[in-house]
N, CA, C, O and the ligand as a Tripos MOL2 file, in Angstrom:
@<TRIPOS>MOLECULE
protein
  285   283    72     0     0
PROTEIN
NO_CHARGES

@<TRIPOS>ATOM
      1 N           0.8510   -1.2080    0.0000 N.3       1 MET1
      2 CA          0.0000    0.0000    0.0000 C.3       1 MET1
      3 C           0.8790    1.2480    0.0000 C.2       1 MET1
      4 O           1.6930    1.4470    0.9020 O.2       1 MET1
      5 N           0.7090    2.0590   -0.9940 N.am      2 ILE2
      6 CA          1.4670    3.3080   -1.0750 C.3       2 ILE2
      7 C           0.5110    4.4770   -0.9060 C.2       2 ILE2
      8 O          -0.4980    4.5710   -1.6060 O.2       2 ILE2
      9 N           0.8290    5.3600    0.0200 N.am      3 ARG3
     10 CA         -0.0480    6.5200    0.2500 C.3       3 ARG3
     11 C           0.6380    7.7800   -0.2630 C.2       3 ARG3
     12 O           1.8080    8.0400    0.0170 O.2       3 ARG3
     13 N          -0.1210    8.5410   -1.0130 N.am      4 HIS4
     14 CA          0.4070    9.8120   -1.4990 C.3       4 HIS4
     15 C          -0.0180   10.9380   -0.5630 C.2       4 HIS4
     16 O          -1.1210   10.9420   -0.0170 O.2       4 HIS4
     17 N           0.8630   11.8610   -0.4020 N.am      5 HIS5
     18 CA          0.5620   12.9510    0.5210 C.3       5 HIS5
     19 C          -0.1990   14.0600   -0.1920 C.2       5 HIS5
     20 O           0.2830   15.1850   -0.3300 O.2       5 HIS5
     21 N          -1.3680   13.7220   -0.6290 N.am      6 ASN6
     22 CA         -2.1400   14.7320   -1.3560 C.3       6 ASN6
     23 C          -3.0400   15.5550   -0.4310 C.2       6 ASN6
     24 O          -3.6620   16.5220   -0.8730 O.2       6 ASN6
     25 N          -3.1120   15.1920    0.8050 N.am      7 CYS7
     26 CA         -3.9670   15.9410    1.7310 C.3       7 CYS7
     27 C          -3.2740   17.2020    2.2460 C.2       7 CYS7
     28 O          -3.9200   18.2220    2.4880 O.2       7 CYS7
     29 N          -1.9840   17.1250    2.4080 N.am      8 ALA8
     30 CA         -1.2500   18.2050    3.0490 C.3       8 ALA8
     31 C          -1.1670   19.4720    2.2010 C.2       8 ALA8
     32 O          -0.8510   20.5490    2.7080 O.2       8 ALA8
     33 N          -1.4510   19.3360    0.9160 N.am      9 ARG9
     34 CA         -1.2790   20.4780    0.0270 C.3       9 ARG9
     35 C          -2.5160   21.3520   -0.1100 C.2       9 ARG9
     36 O          -2.4360   22.4660   -0.6280 O.2       9 ARG9
     37 N          -3.6390   20.8640    0.3410 N.am     10 GLY10
     38 CA         -4.8940   21.5800    0.0930 C.3      10 GLY10
     39 C          -4.9760   22.9100    0.8170 C.2      10 GLY10
     40 O          -5.3150   22.9570    2.0000 O.2      10 GLY10
     41 N          -4.6700   23.9790    0.1210 N.am     11 VAL11
     42 CA         -4.8140   25.3240    0.6960 C.3      11 VAL11
     43 C          -5.8170   26.0880   -0.1610 C.2      11 VAL11
     44 O          -5.5370   26.4420   -1.3060 O.2      11 VAL11
     45 N          -6.9560   26.3270    0.4020 N.am     12 GLY12
     46 CA         -8.0080   27.0160   -0.3490 C.3      12 GLY12
     47 C          -7.8830   28.5150   -0.2530 C.2      12 GLY12
     48 O          -6.8820   29.0290    0.2460 O.2      12 GLY12
     49 N          -8.8830   29.2150   -0.7240 N.am     13 ALA13
     50 CA         -8.8760   30.6860   -0.7010 C.3      13 ALA13
     51 C          -8.8000   31.2000    0.7320 C.2      13 ALA13
     52 O          -8.1950   32.2390    0.9960 O.2      13 ALA13
     53 N          -9.4070   30.4810    1.6380 N.am     14 LYS14
     54 CA         -9.4180   30.9110    3.0310 C.3      14 LYS14
     55 C          -8.0030   30.8670    3.6160 C.2      14 LYS14
     56 O          -7.6060   31.7480    4.3790 O.2      14 LYS14
     57 N          -7.2530   29.8290    3.2460 N.am     15 GLY15
     58 CA         -5.8860   29.7200    3.7230 C.3      15 GLY15
     59 C          -5.0170   30.8580    3.2300 C.2      15 GLY15
     60 O          -4.1870   31.3800    3.9740 O.2      15 GLY15
     61 N          -5.2030   31.2410    1.9890 N.am     16 VAL16
     62 CA         -4.4370   32.3550    1.4130 C.3      16 VAL16
     63 C          -4.7710   33.6430    2.1470 C.2      16 VAL16
     64 O          -3.8810   34.4250    2.4810 O.2      16 VAL16
     65 N          -6.0440   33.8580    2.3950 N.am     17 GLU17
     66 CA         -6.4810   35.0510    3.1010 C.3      17 GLU17
     67 C          -5.8600   35.1110    4.4900 C.2      17 GLU17
     68 O          -5.4400   36.1690    4.9580 O.2      17 GLU17
     69 N          -5.8110   33.9580    5.1340 N.am     18 MET18
     70 CA         -5.2410   33.8670    6.4730 C.3      18 MET18
     71 C          -3.7590   34.2280    6.4580 C.2      18 MET18
     72 O          -3.2780   34.9260    7.3510 O.2      18 MET18
     73 N          -3.0310   33.7530    5.4390 N.am     19 SER19
     74 CA         -1.5980   34.0460    5.4290 C.3      19 SER19
     75 C          -1.3360   35.5190    5.1120 C.2      19 SER19
     76 O          -0.3500   36.0790    5.5910 O.2      19 SER19
     77 N          -2.1840   36.1450    4.3290 N.am     20 ILE20
     78 CA         -2.0360   37.5910    4.0960 C.3      20 ILE20
     79 C          -2.2140   38.3390    5.4080 C.2      20 ILE20
     80 O          -1.4580   39.2620    5.7090 O.2      20 ILE20
     81 N          -3.2020   37.9470    6.1760 N.am     21 SER21
     82 CA         -3.4180   38.5760    7.4810 C.3      21 SER21
     83 C          -2.2070   38.3980    8.3680 C.2      21 SER21
     84 O          -1.7920   39.3280    9.0590 O.2      21 SER21
     85 N          -1.6410   37.2040    8.3500 N.am     22 ARG22
     86 CA         -0.4780   36.9290    9.1810 C.3      22 ARG22
     87 C           0.6950   37.8040    8.7960 C.2      22 ARG22
     88 O           1.3860   38.3410    9.6610 O.2      22 ARG22
     89 N           0.9210   37.9480    7.5070 N.am     23 VAL23
     90 CA          2.0200   38.7840    7.0370 C.3      23 VAL23
     91 C           1.7790   40.2310    7.4360 C.2      23 VAL23
     92 O           2.6990   40.9270    7.8660 O.2      23 VAL23
     93 N           0.5640   40.6700    7.2950 N.am     24 PHE24
     94 CA          0.2260   42.0350    7.6820 C.3      24 PHE24
     95 C           0.5360   42.2430    9.1610 C.2      24 PHE24
     96 O           1.1400   43.2470    9.5400 O.2      24 PHE24
     97 N           0.1240   41.2960    9.9860 N.am     25 CYS25
     98 CA          0.3740   41.3900   11.4210 C.3      25 CYS25
     99 C           1.8620   41.3670   11.7230 C.2      25 CYS25
    100 O           2.3330   42.0940   12.5970 O.2      25 CYS25
    101 N           2.6020   40.5340   11.0040 N.am     26 LEU26
    102 CA          4.0320   40.4000   11.2760 C.3      26 LEU26
    103 C           4.8080   41.6540   10.9140 C.2      26 LEU26
    104 O           5.6760   42.0980   11.6660 O.2      26 LEU26
    105 N           4.4900   42.2210    9.7530 N.am     27 PHE27
    106 CA          5.3270   43.3090    9.2450 C.3      27 PHE27
    107 C           4.7600   44.6970    9.4810 C.2      27 PHE27
    108 O           5.4910   45.6850    9.4150 O.2      27 PHE27
    109 N           3.4930   44.7810    9.7490 N.am     28 ILE28
    110 CA          2.9010   46.1020    9.9500 C.3      28 ILE28
    111 C           2.4210   46.2360   11.3960 C.2      28 ILE28
    112 O           3.0800   46.8830   12.2100 O.2      28 ILE28
    113 N           1.3150   45.6480   11.7080 N.am     29 ALA29
    114 CA          0.8190   45.7780   13.0740 C.3      29 ALA29
    115 C          -0.3560   44.8550   13.3280 C.2      29 ALA29
    116 O          -1.1190   44.5130   12.4250 O.2      29 ALA29
    117 N          -0.4730   44.4710   14.5670 N.am     30 HIS30
    118 CA         -1.7140   43.8300   14.9940 C.3      30 HIS30
    119 C          -2.7130   44.9400   15.2620 C.2      30 HIS30
    120 O          -2.3410   46.0510   15.6400 O.2      30 HIS30
    121 N          -3.9580   44.6340   15.0660 N.am     31 GLU31
    122 CA         -4.9790   45.6340   15.3370 C.3      31 GLU31
    123 C          -6.0300   45.0190   16.2490 C.2      31 GLU31
    124 O          -6.6380   44.0070   15.9010 O.2      31 GLU31
    125 N          -6.2480   45.6180   17.4040 N.am     32 PRO32
    126 CA         -7.1710   45.0120   18.3520 C.3      32 PRO32
    127 C          -8.6220   45.1590   17.9290 C.2      32 PRO32
    128 O          -9.0130   46.1120   17.2550 O.2      32 PRO32
    129 N          -9.3950   44.1830   18.3490 N.am     33 ASP33
    130 CA        -10.8370   44.2820   18.2270 C.3      33 ASP33
    131 C         -11.2830   45.2000   19.3710 C.2      33 ASP33
    132 O         -11.4050   44.7660   20.5170 O.2      33 ASP33
    133 N         -11.5190   46.4570   19.0480 N.am     34 ARG34
    134 CA        -11.6880   47.4770   20.0850 C.3      34 ARG34
    135 C         -12.8630   47.2360   21.0150 C.2      34 ARG34
    136 O         -12.8620   47.6950   22.1570 O.2      34 ARG34
    137 N         -13.8490   46.5300   20.5370 N.am     35 ALA35
    138 CA        -15.0170   46.2550   21.3720 C.3      35 ALA35
    139 C         -14.6700   45.3360   22.5360 C.2      35 ALA35
    140 O         -15.4110   45.2580   23.5160 O.2      35 ALA35
    141 N         -13.5390   44.6400   22.4240 N.am     36 HIS36
    142 CA        -13.1960   43.6460   23.4540 C.3      36 HIS36
    143 C         -11.8700   43.9370   24.1420 C.2      36 HIS36
    144 O         -11.2960   43.0570   24.7820 O.2      36 HIS36
    145 N         -11.3830   45.1660   24.0140 N.am     37 VAL37
    146 CA        -10.1530   45.5240   24.7070 C.3      37 VAL37
    147 C         -10.4540   45.7100   26.1960 C.2      37 VAL37
    148 O         -11.4530   46.3240   26.5700 O.2      37 VAL37
    149 N          -9.5750   45.1690   27.0300 N.am     38 GLU38
    150 CA         -9.7510   45.2730   28.4760 C.3      38 GLU38
    151 C          -8.5110   45.8510   29.1340 C.2      38 GLU38
    152 O          -7.4020   45.7540   28.6090 O.2      38 GLU38
    153 N          -8.7210   46.4430   30.2750 N.am     39 TRP39
    154 CA         -7.6020   46.9310   31.0880 C.3      39 TRP39
    155 C          -7.2740   45.8440   32.1100 C.2      39 TRP39
    156 O          -8.1050   45.5060   32.9520 O.2      39 TRP39
    157 N          -6.0710   45.3040   32.0330 N.am     40 LYS40
    158 CA         -5.6950   44.1960   32.9100 C.3      40 LYS40
    159 C          -4.2480   44.3270   33.3300 C.2      40 LYS40
    160 O          -3.3720   44.5470   32.4940 O.2      40 LYS40
    161 N          -3.9930   44.1960   34.6140 N.am     41 ASN41
    162 CA         -2.6290   44.2290   35.1650 C.3      41 ASN41
    163 C          -1.8190   45.4210   34.6580 C.2      41 ASN41
    164 O          -0.6350   45.2950   34.3490 O.2      41 ASN41
    165 N          -2.4760   46.5810   34.5770 N.am     42 GLY42
    166 CA         -1.7600   47.7880   34.2080 C.3      42 GLY42
    167 C          -1.5460   47.9920   32.7250 C.2      42 GLY42
    168 O          -0.7850   48.8720   32.3260 O.2      42 GLY42
    169 N          -2.2040   47.1930   31.9010 N.am     43 ARG43
    170 CA         -2.0810   47.4450   30.4700 C.3      43 ARG43
    171 C          -3.3410   46.9800   29.7320 C.2      43 ARG43
    172 O          -4.1410   46.2000   30.2470 O.2      43 ARG43
    173 N          -3.4820   47.4890   28.5130 N.am     44 PHE44
    174 CA         -4.6070   47.0870   27.7040 C.3      44 PHE44
    175 C          -4.3120   45.7490   27.0450 C.2      44 PHE44
    176 O          -3.2240   45.5350   26.5100 O.2      44 PHE44
    177 N          -5.2700   44.8670   27.0880 N.am     45 VAL45
    178 CA         -5.1350   43.5790   26.4230 C.3      45 VAL45
    179 C          -6.3700   43.3320   25.5580 C.2      45 VAL45
    180 O          -7.4560   43.8400   25.8370 O.2      45 VAL45
    181 N          -6.1810   42.5560   24.5230 N.am     46 GLY46
    182 CA         -7.2960   42.2570   23.6480 C.3      46 GLY46
    183 C          -6.9070   41.1820   22.6540 C.2      46 GLY46
    184 O          -5.9060   40.4860   22.8200 O.2      46 GLY46
    185 N          -7.7210   41.0630   21.6160 N.am     47 HIS47
    186 CA         -7.4310   40.0940   20.5720 C.3      47 HIS47
    187 C          -7.3100   40.8160   19.2420 C.2      47 HIS47
    188 O          -8.0760   41.7310   18.9380 O.2      47 HIS47
    189 N          -6.3260   40.3830   18.4520 N.am     48 CYS48
    190 CA         -6.1530   40.9710   17.1390 C.3      48 CYS48
    191 C          -7.3210   40.5860   16.2400 C.2      48 CYS48
    192 O          -7.6820   39.4120   16.1520 O.2      48 CYS48
    193 N          -7.9100   41.5700   15.5760 N.am     49 LYS49
    194 CA         -9.0760   41.2490   14.7500 C.3      49 LYS49
    195 C          -8.6820   40.6130   13.4270 C.2      49 LYS49
    196 O          -9.5470   40.1050   12.7140 O.2      49 LYS49
    197 N          -7.4090   40.6280   13.0790 N.am     50 ARG50
    198 CA         -6.9590   39.9470   11.8700 C.3      50 ARG50
    199 C          -6.5190   38.5120   12.1340 C.2      50 ARG50
    200 O          -7.0000   37.5790   11.4900 O.2      50 ARG50
    201 N          -5.6000   38.3400   13.0850 N.am     51 CYS51
    202 CA         -5.0580   37.0000   13.3100 C.3      51 CYS51
    203 C          -5.6520   36.3110   14.5300 C.2      51 CYS51
    204 O          -5.4750   35.1060   14.7080 O.2      51 CYS51
    205 N          -6.3520   37.0620   15.3690 N.am     52 GLY52
    206 CA         -7.0360   36.4480   16.4990 C.3      52 GLY52
    207 C          -6.1690   36.1530   17.7100 C.2      52 GLY52
    208 O          -6.6390   35.5660   18.6850 O.2      52 GLY52
    209 N          -4.9090   36.5560   17.6550 N.am     53 ARG53
    210 CA         -4.0350   36.2800   18.7740 C.3      53 ARG53
    211 C          -4.3070   37.2230   19.9360 C.2      53 ARG53
    212 O          -4.8410   38.3180   19.7600 O.2      53 ARG53
    213 N          -3.9280   36.7710   21.1270 N.am     54 SER54
    214 CA         -3.9850   37.6450   22.2960 C.3      54 SER54
    215 C          -2.8830   38.6780   22.1630 C.2      54 SER54
    216 O          -1.7290   38.3340   21.9090 O.2      54 SER54
    217 N          -3.2310   39.9240   22.3300 N.am     55 ILE55
    218 CA         -2.2360   40.9850   22.1910 C.3      55 ILE55
    219 C          -2.3490   41.9540   23.3590 C.2      55 ILE55
    220 O          -3.3860   42.0370   24.0150 O.2      55 ILE55
    221 N          -1.2780   42.6780   23.6050 N.am     56 TYR56
    222 CA         -1.3210   43.7270   24.6210 C.3      56 TYR56
    223 C          -0.6670   44.9720   24.0510 C.2      56 TYR56
    224 O           0.1630   44.8990   23.1450 O.2      56 TYR56
    225 N          -1.0540   46.1140   24.5970 N.am     57 ARG57
    226 CA         -0.5750   47.3740   24.0500 C.3      57 ARG57
    227 C           0.7400   47.7730   24.6950 C.2      57 ARG57
    228 O           0.8440   47.8170   25.9210 O.2      57 ARG57
    229 N           1.7460   48.0660   23.8750 N.am     58 ILE58
    230 CA          3.0180   48.5310   24.4300 C.3      58 ILE58
    231 C           3.1100   50.0440   24.3660 C.2      58 ILE58
    232 O           3.7650   50.6570   25.2090 O.2      58 ILE58
    233 N           2.4710   50.6530   23.3900 N.am     59 SER59
    234 CA          2.3690   52.1030   23.3180 C.3      59 SER59
    235 C           1.2630   52.4190   22.3160 C.2      59 SER59
    236 O           0.6320   51.5140   21.7710 O.2      59 SER59
    237 N           1.0360   53.7000   22.0800 N.am     60 THR60
    238 CA         -0.0470   54.0870   21.1940 C.3      60 THR60
    239 C           0.0790   53.4030   19.8360 C.2      60 THR60
    240 O           1.0970   53.5420   19.1580 O.2      60 THR60
    241 N          -0.9340   52.6820   19.4510 N.am     61 ARG61
    242 CA         -0.9920   51.9510   18.1800 C.3      61 ARG61
    243 C           0.0620   50.8520   18.0330 C.2      61 ARG61
    244 O           0.2820   50.3430   16.9340 O.2      61 ARG61
    245 N           0.6960   50.4970   19.1130 N.am     62 GLN62
    246 CA          1.6670   49.4050   19.0580 C.3      62 GLN62
    247 C           1.1680   48.2620   19.9190 C.2      62 GLN62
    248 O           1.0740   48.3770   21.1410 O.2      62 GLN62
    249 N           0.8540   47.1690   19.2670 N.am     63 TRP63
    250 CA          0.3420   46.0070   19.9840 C.3      63 TRP63
    251 C           1.2590   44.8260   19.7360 C.2      63 TRP63
    252 O           1.7590   44.6280   18.6290 O.2      63 TRP63
    253 N           1.4670   44.0560   20.7680 N.am     64 ARG64
    254 CA          2.3330   42.8830   20.6710 C.3      64 ARG64
    255 C           1.5530   41.6450   21.0910 C.2      64 ARG64
    256 O           0.7230   41.7010   21.9980 O.2      64 ARG64
    257 N           1.8260   40.5310   20.4260 N.am     65 PRO65
    258 CA          1.1780   39.2890   20.8570 C.3      65 PRO65
    259 C           1.8150   38.8020   22.1450 C.2      65 PRO65
    260 O           2.9970   39.0370   22.3950 O.2      65 PRO65
    261 N           1.0230   38.1230   22.9570 N.am     66 HIS66
    262 CA          1.5790   37.4870   24.1450 C.3      66 HIS66
    263 C           2.4880   36.3560   23.7270 C.2      66 HIS66
    264 O           2.1890   35.6010   22.8010 O.2      66 HIS66
    265 N           3.5940   36.2530   24.4200 N.am     67 LYS67
    266 CA          4.4620   35.1240   24.1490 C.3      67 LYS67
    267 C           3.8580   33.8770   24.7780 C.2      67 LYS67
    268 O           3.2810   33.9210   25.8640 O.2      67 LYS67
    269 N           4.0050   32.7840   24.0780 N.am     68 LYS68
    270 CA          3.5000   31.5350   24.6360 C.3      68 LYS68
    271 C           4.3690   31.1110   25.8090 C.2      68 LYS68
    272 O           5.5950   31.2120   25.7710 O.2      68 LYS68
    273 N           3.7080   30.6430   26.8350 N.am     69 ASP69
    274 CA          4.4660   30.1560   27.9830 C.3      69 ASP69
    275 C           5.2370   28.9040   27.5990 C.2      69 ASP69
    276 O           4.6900   28.0040   26.9610 O.2      69 ASP69
    277 N           6.5080   28.8440   27.9870 N.am     70 PRO70
    278 CA          7.2750   27.6230   27.6880 C.3      70 PRO70
    279 C           6.6790   26.4290   28.4110 C.2      70 PRO70
    280 O           6.2940   26.5320   29.5760 O.2      70 PRO70
    281 N           6.6040   25.3190   27.7370 N.am     71 ALA71
    282 CA          5.9310   24.1350   28.2810 C.3      71 ALA71
    283 C           6.7020   23.5200   29.4510 C.2      71 ALA71
    284 O           6.2670   22.5180   30.0180 O.2      71 ALA71
    285 ZN         -2.6310   40.1440   14.3630 Zn       72 ZN72
@<TRIPOS>BOND
     1     1     2 1
     2     2     3 1
     3     3     4 2
     4     3     5 am
     5     5     6 1
     6     6     7 1
     7     7     8 2
     8     7     9 am
     9     9    10 1
    10    10    11 1
    11    11    12 2
    12    11    13 am
    13    13    14 1
    14    14    15 1
    15    15    16 2
    16    15    17 am
    17    17    18 1
    18    18    19 1
    19    19    20 2
    20    19    21 am
    21    21    22 1
    22    22    23 1
    23    23    24 2
    24    23    25 am
    25    25    26 1
    26    26    27 1
    27    27    28 2
    28    27    29 am
    29    29    30 1
    30    30    31 1
    31    31    32 2
    32    31    33 am
    33    33    34 1
    34    34    35 1
    35    35    36 2
    36    35    37 am
    37    37    38 1
    38    38    39 1
    39    39    40 2
    40    39    41 am
    41    41    42 1
    42    42    43 1
    43    43    44 2
    44    43    45 am
    45    45    46 1
    46    46    47 1
    47    47    48 2
    48    47    49 am
    49    49    50 1
    50    50    51 1
    51    51    52 2
    52    51    53 am
    53    53    54 1
    54    54    55 1
    55    55    56 2
    56    55    57 am
    57    57    58 1
    58    58    59 1
    59    59    60 2
    60    59    61 am
    61    61    62 1
    62    62    63 1
    63    63    64 2
    64    63    65 am
    65    65    66 1
    66    66    67 1
    67    67    68 2
    68    67    69 am
    69    69    70 1
    70    70    71 1
    71    71    72 2
    72    71    73 am
    73    73    74 1
    74    74    75 1
    75    75    76 2
    76    75    77 am
    77    77    78 1
    78    78    79 1
    79    79    80 2
    80    79    81 am
    81    81    82 1
    82    82    83 1
    83    83    84 2
    84    83    85 am
    85    85    86 1
    86    86    87 1
    87    87    88 2
    88    87    89 am
    89    89    90 1
    90    90    91 1
    91    91    92 2
    92    91    93 am
    93    93    94 1
    94    94    95 1
    95    95    96 2
    96    95    97 am
    97    97    98 1
    98    98    99 1
    99    99   100 2
   100    99   101 am
   101   101   102 1
   102   102   103 1
   103   103   104 2
   104   103   105 am
   105   105   106 1
   106   106   107 1
   107   107   108 2
   108   107   109 am
   109   109   110 1
   110   110   111 1
   111   111   112 2
   112   111   113 am
   113   113   114 1
   114   114   115 1
   115   115   116 2
   116   115   117 am
   117   117   118 1
   118   118   119 1
   119   119   120 2
   120   119   121 am
   121   121   122 1
   122   122   123 1
   123   123   124 2
   124   123   125 am
   125   125   126 1
   126   126   127 1
   127   127   128 2
   128   127   129 am
   129   129   130 1
   130   130   131 1
   131   131   132 2
   132   131   133 am
   133   133   134 1
   134   134   135 1
   135   135   136 2
   136   135   137 am
   137   137   138 1
   138   138   139 1
   139   139   140 2
   140   139   141 am
   141   141   142 1
   142   142   143 1
   143   143   144 2
   144   143   145 am
   145   145   146 1
   146   146   147 1
   147   147   148 2
   148   147   149 am
   149   149   150 1
   150   150   151 1
   151   151   152 2
   152   151   153 am
   153   153   154 1
   154   154   155 1
   155   155   156 2
   156   155   157 am
   157   157   158 1
   158   158   159 1
   159   159   160 2
   160   159   161 am
   161   161   162 1
   162   162   163 1
   163   163   164 2
   164   163   165 am
   165   165   166 1
   166   166   167 1
   167   167   168 2
   168   167   169 am
   169   169   170 1
   170   170   171 1
   171   171   172 2
   172   171   173 am
   173   173   174 1
   174   174   175 1
   175   175   176 2
   176   175   177 am
   177   177   178 1
   178   178   179 1
   179   179   180 2
   180   179   181 am
   181   181   182 1
   182   182   183 1
   183   183   184 2
   184   183   185 am
   185   185   186 1
   186   186   187 1
   187   187   188 2
   188   187   189 am
   189   189   190 1
   190   190   191 1
   191   191   192 2
   192   191   193 am
   193   193   194 1
   194   194   195 1
   195   195   196 2
   196   195   197 am
   197   197   198 1
   198   198   199 1
   199   199   200 2
   200   199   201 am
   201   201   202 1
   202   202   203 1
   203   203   204 2
   204   203   205 am
   205   205   206 1
   206   206   207 1
   207   207   208 2
   208   207   209 am
   209   209   210 1
   210   210   211 1
   211   211   212 2
   212   211   213 am
   213   213   214 1
   214   214   215 1
   215   215   216 2
   216   215   217 am
   217   217   218 1
   218   218   219 1
   219   219   220 2
   220   219   221 am
   221   221   222 1
   222   222   223 1
   223   223   224 2
   224   223   225 am
   225   225   226 1
   226   226   227 1
   227   227   228 2
   228   227   229 am
   229   229   230 1
   230   230   231 1
   231   231   232 2
   232   231   233 am
   233   233   234 1
   234   234   235 1
   235   235   236 2
   236   235   237 am
   237   237   238 1
   238   238   239 1
   239   239   240 2
   240   239   241 am
   241   241   242 1
   242   242   243 1
   243   243   244 2
   244   243   245 am
   245   245   246 1
   246   246   247 1
   247   247   248 2
   248   247   249 am
   249   249   250 1
   250   250   251 1
   251   251   252 2
   252   251   253 am
   253   253   254 1
   254   254   255 1
   255   255   256 2
   256   255   257 am
   257   257   258 1
   258   258   259 1
   259   259   260 2
   260   259   261 am
   261   261   262 1
   262   262   263 1
   263   263   264 2
   264   263   265 am
   265   265   266 1
   266   266   267 1
   267   267   268 2
   268   267   269 am
   269   269   270 1
   270   270   271 1
   271   271   272 2
   272   271   273 am
   273   273   274 1
   274   274   275 1
   275   275   276 2
   276   275   277 am
   277   277   278 1
   278   278   279 1
   279   279   280 2
   280   279   281 am
   281   281   282 1
   282   282   283 1
   283   283   284 2
@<TRIPOS>SUBSTRUCTURE
     1 MET1         2 RESIDUE 1 A MET
     2 ILE2         6 RESIDUE 1 A ILE
     3 ARG3        10 RESIDUE 1 A ARG
     4 HIS4        14 RESIDUE 1 A HIS
     5 HIS5        18 RESIDUE 1 A HIS
     6 ASN6        22 RESIDUE 1 A ASN
     7 CYS7        26 RESIDUE 1 A CYS
     8 ALA8        30 RESIDUE 1 A ALA
     9 ARG9        34 RESIDUE 1 A ARG
    10 GLY10       38 RESIDUE 1 A GLY
    11 VAL11       42 RESIDUE 1 A VAL
    12 GLY12       46 RESIDUE 1 A GLY
    13 ALA13       50 RESIDUE 1 A ALA
    14 LYS14       54 RESIDUE 1 A LYS
    15 GLY15       58 RESIDUE 1 A GLY
    16 VAL16       62 RESIDUE 1 A VAL
    17 GLU17       66 RESIDUE 1 A GLU
    18 MET18       70 RESIDUE 1 A MET
    19 SER19       74 RESIDUE 1 A SER
    20 ILE20       78 RESIDUE 1 A ILE
    21 SER21       82 RESIDUE 1 A SER
    22 ARG22       86 RESIDUE 1 A ARG
    23 VAL23       90 RESIDUE 1 A VAL
    24 PHE24       94 RESIDUE 1 A PHE
    25 CYS25       98 RESIDUE 1 A CYS
    26 LEU26      102 RESIDUE 1 A LEU
    27 PHE27      106 RESIDUE 1 A PHE
    28 ILE28      110 RESIDUE 1 A ILE
    29 ALA29      114 RESIDUE 1 A ALA
    30 HIS30      118 RESIDUE 1 A HIS
    31 GLU31      122 RESIDUE 1 A GLU
    32 PRO32      126 RESIDUE 1 A PRO
    33 ASP33      130 RESIDUE 1 A ASP
    34 ARG34      134 RESIDUE 1 A ARG
    35 ALA35      138 RESIDUE 1 A ALA
    36 HIS36      142 RESIDUE 1 A HIS
    37 VAL37      146 RESIDUE 1 A VAL
    38 GLU38      150 RESIDUE 1 A GLU
    39 TRP39      154 RESIDUE 1 A TRP
    40 LYS40      158 RESIDUE 1 A LYS
    41 ASN41      162 RESIDUE 1 A ASN
    42 GLY42      166 RESIDUE 1 A GLY
    43 ARG43      170 RESIDUE 1 A ARG
    44 PHE44      174 RESIDUE 1 A PHE
    45 VAL45      178 RESIDUE 1 A VAL
    46 GLY46      182 RESIDUE 1 A GLY
    47 HIS47      186 RESIDUE 1 A HIS
    48 CYS48      190 RESIDUE 1 A CYS
    49 LYS49      194 RESIDUE 1 A LYS
    50 ARG50      198 RESIDUE 1 A ARG
    51 CYS51      202 RESIDUE 1 A CYS
    52 GLY52      206 RESIDUE 1 A GLY
    53 ARG53      210 RESIDUE 1 A ARG
    54 SER54      214 RESIDUE 1 A SER
    55 ILE55      218 RESIDUE 1 A ILE
    56 TYR56      222 RESIDUE 1 A TYR
    57 ARG57      226 RESIDUE 1 A ARG
    58 ILE58      230 RESIDUE 1 A ILE
    59 SER59      234 RESIDUE 1 A SER
    60 THR60      238 RESIDUE 1 A THR
    61 ARG61      242 RESIDUE 1 A ARG
    62 GLN62      246 RESIDUE 1 A GLN
    63 TRP63      250 RESIDUE 1 A TRP
    64 ARG64      254 RESIDUE 1 A ARG
    65 PRO65      258 RESIDUE 1 A PRO
    66 HIS66      262 RESIDUE 1 A HIS
    67 LYS67      266 RESIDUE 1 A LYS
    68 LYS68      270 RESIDUE 1 A LYS
    69 ASP69      274 RESIDUE 1 A ASP
    70 PRO70      278 RESIDUE 1 A PRO
    71 ALA71      282 RESIDUE 1 A ALA
    72 ZN72       285 GROUP 0 **** ****
């Protein structure tokens, strides 16, 4: 029995859209979903409306994703 790896390649239009968002977030900025921004532990936290990651504000219009805790 020989299996071809034809499943791993399937990237539809949604996948392309997602990677554009990721690139935008990486090279330009994350943008918070303002309706859900909260004040927590002395800083604003929220979720990026493009990539959905948890982000916190470092300064005006500068948002950074939370680093993942090391396992
Ligand atoms: Zn983002």
